[in-house]
Phi, psi and omega in degrees: 000125178245154174089359179077021180265133182273340179281350182086353179263178180288139179285130179267142182285137173251146175260105175289125190271337181290312175303328182293317178299316183298314182301314179301317180294314177308312181293328182293312180305312182299309180305314187296313182295323176296309181299325182295324177290345174279340183286140182277128184248034184261012175102183178289145175271100174232147177254109180294150175292148186277153184210135180266346186240010174300151174242144174307144182261154174253112186281352180291143185067025183219169178230140182260127179247118181257139174252111184283165181304321187279357174106354178292165185241152181223133177251112185046059177066012182249111178301138179221153174279169174304324179297306176298327175298314173305310184292320176295324178296312176298319179295325184286323179288327177294320183283329187214080184301332184266011185294166183243150173245127176254122183261121183242107187229151174295147184301338184263355181302154180279140187285338176292333172293325175297312172304316175298321179291317179300315180295317185287329178292323181288318176308315183288353179107005179281129175253359181244096180235125185229154178248129187272133177230175174264124181273128179284142175286140180285140179265166179302324182291333185275343186277000000 
């Protein structure tokens, strides 16, 4: 008897399905992790309006509300609906009444959204509401 078969014939190969499923799930998990690593995590891409008198901001003790070009809002780089924005604004004021709100908007964003965010921040009780801009570097002619 050759091949270890007790029936005297050739031994047939069997395909085990459980290890095959494990390999497929491993490949799927690897693919998902790889595609997540391709995503840029440097925040929302907005082009702040230019300003010659702007000052660098100190982000400590503040939250940033971003106004995207299409008019949508984001709370600290996390897109939110207007209802969720109002809830986060209220929660933030309850946890830190002296906190600051920084408004960061794309230069093509609608101005009425800036006014909306400022009004809602003031209604929530914030007195420190700032608009973020891109500060131009001084040239030799301006000095």
